[in-house]
N, C-alpha and C positions, 0 to 999 in steps of 0.2 A: 702459853702462847706458842703457835707453830713457828718453827725455825727451819731454814734451809741454807745450803751453801751453793753459790753459783760460781762456776769456774769459766772464765772467759778466754777460751782459745778458739778462734774462729774456724779451725778445722772441725771441732766438735764441741760446741758449747754444752756444758754439763751442769745439771742441777740435781741435788739430792736433798730430800727432806729428812728431818730428824726421825720421822716415822718409817723411813726406809725407801720411799719411792724414788726412783732414779729415772731421769729423762735426758736425752741428748739429741742435738740436731746440729748440722753444719751451718756455717755462717753464709748462707746463700738466701736471697730473697727474690721472689718473683712479683713484679707489679702487674696486677690484673685489673680489669674493669670493676671487679667486686671488692678489691682490697689488696693487701700485701700478704703473700703466702711465703712462709719461711721454712728452712730446713731441707729435708730430703726431697720433698716434692719440687722445691725450687731448684735444687742441684740437678735433679733429673731433667730439667729443662734448660740448664745453663748453656749447653752447646746447640740446643735446638732453637732457643729464643735468646740469643746473647744480648739483643737490644732491650729486653725486658727483665733480665736477671742481673742482680747487683751482688757483688762479692767483695767489695772493698769498703763497705760502710763501717766495719769495725777497725780496719787498718787506718782509714781516714775519718774517724769519728769527729764530726764537727757540724756546725750549723751553716756552713757555706752553701749557698743556693745550688741546687742541681740544675743541669741543663734540661730544657724541655719543660712542658707544662704538665707535670705529673699530678694526677688527681689526689693521690694518697700520700705523697711524700714531697716535702719542700727541700729536704736536705738529708744527709746520711743519718742524722740523729732521729728523724722520723722513722726510718727503716729499722734502726736499732731498737727503737721504742716498741715497734710492732713485734719484733722477735723476743724482746724481754717479756712482754705481756704473754706471749705464747709459752715461754719457758716457765714463768711463775704460775701460769694456769695449770700446766701439767704437774706442778709440784704442790697443787692444792692451795694456791694463793697464800704463801707463808706470810705471817705478820712481821717476822724478823728475818734478816738476811745477812749472811757473811758473803762478801765477794772476794774471789781469788783472781788477781790480775797479774799479767807479766810486765816486765820492764818496758815492753813496747808501748804501754799506755803512759803518756806523759801526764803531768799534773792537770793541765787544762782539760784533757779528755776525761780524766778521772773525775774532775769536778762536774763535767757535763753528764757523765754516767750516773753520778749520785743524784743529780737533778732529775734525770729520767726515771730512776727507780722511785724517788719520792713522789712522782706524779702517778705511779701505778695504782695505789700507793703501797709501799712496804718500807719498813724501817731498817736501814743498814746499820748493823751493830759493830762491824769490823771490816777492815780492808786489809788483806794479806797478800804479799807477793806469792805468786803461784809456785815458784821454785822452792821457797821456804815451806809452803804448805805441803808439797810433795815429800819433803825430807824431815818433817817434824818428828816422825817416829824413829828416825835414825840418830837423833841427837846424842843418845847415850853411848853410841859406838865410838866416839872420839876419833873422828876421821875427817878428812877433807873430801868434799864431793864436787864433781863437775856435773851439773845438771843441764841437760839439753832439751829444749822445748821447741818443736817445729810448729809454726802457725801457717796460715794460708800464704802469707806474703813475706815472711821473714822467720828467722830463728833466734831465740834468746838463749844465750849460754851464760850460766851463773856459777860462780865459785862460792861454795858454801862451807863454812867452818863449823864443826860440831865439837863440843867438849862438855862432858857431864850433862847438866841440865840446861845448858845454853846452846844457842844456834844462831848464826848470823849469815847474811848474804854479804860476802866480802867484796865481790866485784861482779859486774855484769856487762855483757857485750851483745850488741845487736848485729846479726849478720843479715843485712838488708837484701842481699842478692840471693839468699837461700830460703825459698818458701816452698810449700807443698805444691802450689799451682805451677810455679816455674819448673819444678822437678817433674811433675806429671807432663807438662808441655814438652820438655826435652825428650822424655821417654816415648811419648806418643809420636813425636816426629821421627824418632829412631825406628819405631814400628812401621810407620808410614813408608820410610825409605826402604826398609826391608821388603815390604809388600810390593812396592813399585819395582824394585830390582828383581824380585822372584816371580811375581805374577803380572807385572805391568798394570797394577791396580792401585789407585790412590783412594783410600777410604775417607780422607778428609774432604772429598768433594760432596759427600753426603752428610748432612747434619745428624741424621739418625745413626749412621755408622760411627761418626766421630763421638757422639754421645755414648754409644755402646763401649767404645774403647776406653774413654775416661771413666766409665762406671766400673770397668773390670781392672783397670790399672792397679789400684791398691792391692787387690788380691794377687795379681800376677807378681808384683814386686816382692811380696812376702814369700811367695813360692820360690822365687829366684834365690831368696836367702836360705832355702832348704835344699836346693839342688843346683849343681853347676849348669845343667841344661834343663830348661823348663818348657815343655811343649804347651802351646796355647792354641785356642781356636777362635778366630776372629769372624764375627758375622758380617756378611756382605750381601749385596743384591745378587751376586753370583753363587751364593751358598757359603758355607763356612770355609774359611781359609786357614790351613794349618801352618803354624810357624813355631820355631824354637827360639826362645830367648836364651842367650848365653850369658852367664853371670859375669864373666870377665869382660865381655864387651860393654855391659852396663857399668861396671866399675870404671873402665877406661873412659866411658862417655861422661860419667859424673865427676871424675877426678878434678877437672878444672873448676867446677862449681864448688867443690868441697875443699879447695886449697886452704882457706882460712880456718875452717873447722878442723881439718886434719892437722894443721899446725898447732891449734889449741890442744888437741888430743895428745900430741907429742910433748908439748910444753908442760902439760898438766899430767904427765904419766904417773905421778905419785898420788893422784886423786882417784877415788872410786867413781867410775863413770856411770851415770844414771840417765837413761833416755826415758822421757815421759812416754805415756802410751801413744800420744799423737806423733811421736818421733821414731816410730818403729822402722819406717822406710829408710830413714837416715842411718840407723844402725846396720841395716842390711847393706846399704850402698857405701859405707865407709870401709868395708872389708875387714872389720874387727868386731863383729857382733858378739863373739864368744867372750870378749874381754869386758863386756858391758852388762849392766843390769837393766831390765825392762820393768818399769813400774806398772802396777795394775791401773786399769782405767779410772777407778774411783779413788785412787790412793790419796790425792790431795784433798778432796771433799771429805773423805772418811777421817783424815787426820784433823781437819778443821772442826768436825763435829765432836771428835774425841777430846780435843784440847780446847774446846770452846771457851772455857773459863779463863785460860791463859791468854787467848787472843782478845777477848772482850776486855779483860783487865788492863791489857797493854795498848788498847786501841787509841787512847789519848786524842779524842776529837776526830776520829776517822782518818788519822794519818796512815799512810801505807806502812804496814808492819814488815820490816825486813830483818828483824832480829828479835829474839826472846832470851832474856837472861835467866828466867826461871820457868820451866815447863811443869805445870802441875798435872797430877794424875798418873796412873799406870800406863805405860806405853803399850800399844797394841803390837802384836807380833809383826815384824817387818814383812812387807809383801814379797820382798826378794831376800832369800837367805844366801849364805855363803856358797852353798853347794846347789842352790836352786830348789824349787819345789819339785815334788815327784811328778812323774809323767801321768797324765790323765788317762783313765780307762773308760770313762763314761761321760755322756752329755746329759746334764740335768735340765729338764724343762717341765714346768708345772707339776713338780713333785715326783716325776718319774725319771729314772736313770736309764739311759739307752747306751748299750755297749758300743765301743768304737774299735774293737778288734776285728770287726767285719764291716763291710760297706753299710753306711747309715744314710738313708734317704730322707731329705727334708723338702716337703712340698710347700711352696710359698705362694700365697694368694693375697696380695696387698698386706693387710695387718694380720692375716691368719696364717698360722704355721701348723703343719701336720708332719709327724715324724713316723718313719716305718723302717724296720730292718728287712722286711719281707719284700716290698715292692720298691725297687730303686730305679727302674728303667724310666719312669716318667717323673722322677723327682727333679725339683729345681736345683738342688744341691746334694751331692753325694760325698760324704767324708769318711775317712778311715785314719786310724793312728797306726803307723808302721815305723819301726826303728825310732821311737820317741818323737816322731814328727807327725803333725796333722797334715794330711794330704787330701787334695781335692781330686776326686775321680770324675766328677761331672758338675757343670754349672751352667745355668741359663743366664740370660742377660737382663731379666725383668725384675731384678732385686738389687738393692745396695747392700753388699755383704762385706764385713770386715772380719778377718781372721787373725788370731794371735800369731806371733812369729814362731812359737813353739807350743807343743801340746802339754802345757804345764797346768797342774791343778790351780784353780783360782782364776785362770784366764777366762775371758769371755769371747764368744762368737756373737757379733752384732748383725742382725738381719732386719733391715728396715726399722732401725731404732730399737728393736727388741733384743734383749740380752739372754743368751743361753750359756750357762756356766759349765766349764770343764771341771770334772771331779774325779777322785779316785775311789773305787769301790773294791774293798778287799774281801777275800773269801766269798766271792760271788757278788 
């Protein structure tokens, strides 16, 4: 029977089938006359059609009636159901499912979620805490871990104790004021203020320009983590506007929002700090990214598939798994090693490795991607690896692009939900 693992972080809901297929989309949904559209297409309309786009249905998952007379959704659960059907469809309609959820899901929401999945239908065989899932392959390292997971509307911080074959979530805390959307809003307003002061121009007066800024913000933040001064180009009705983001200004801007998280990092200084893939922007903005580990995007779902026998044996009537006393099977190599993976030299796409020691052009046309080292002038995205960093030389605004914080082997570049892997090629 086919099996898959579904990880529910509304920044990027992720599903991976045991056969290897991986699909991810953000927790945005657009209500149209034809039905509910979820994922990137909905996010690309979030600031163009705010009245029709929903982004809190996972955060407030319930059957409380929504305002207005919506044809396709009575409540947030209907919207979540539509996205669940999309995710499982992309994974080949698995018959069995493991779900990975954070501490932000309470028991009532978890019960509702199980009901939605049974109606698709699929059989949920285990429910595991997502912080535990991310760290299953580290249990033999006998260490204390502080796991940080950023969602759209909040952050989950988990203390995890590992010893021998056992692992447990010792304590968890929700930071309700620290979410990805509020972080992006703060930084977008900072950019708006800079543009008003420099050019007497407010991009937020135009929904199209506001949408463009929010589309580009994730990549800009990661670039700020690589350089103290980050030049950016902002599209506007008056042409592109050049601006420089200063890392220290953003750190100062974020400091009040990060007070509680920073205090936890100081308090747990004896813990190994692990940021989930969706928390990369926090690691950049806490001013201590070098002291932290960044987990790979599929770390949690890969661990669940690898240790599936341990999870299913301990599921006990689908109670949320927050500890395992005995982990069976050989542990996979940790995604993050003590000294970190080596620097990537090539980009792997459809079986071909493209060198990154020279500008590499990626042309993006909806779901189609074409790569060329020869013609970069008209490319949607131009990348290069310099001084062990992945740098963007050119980028257009017509694609949703996520770049890893560093050019490490095993990391992924995500372009409109497609994944391109960074690899190392030796001796040519």
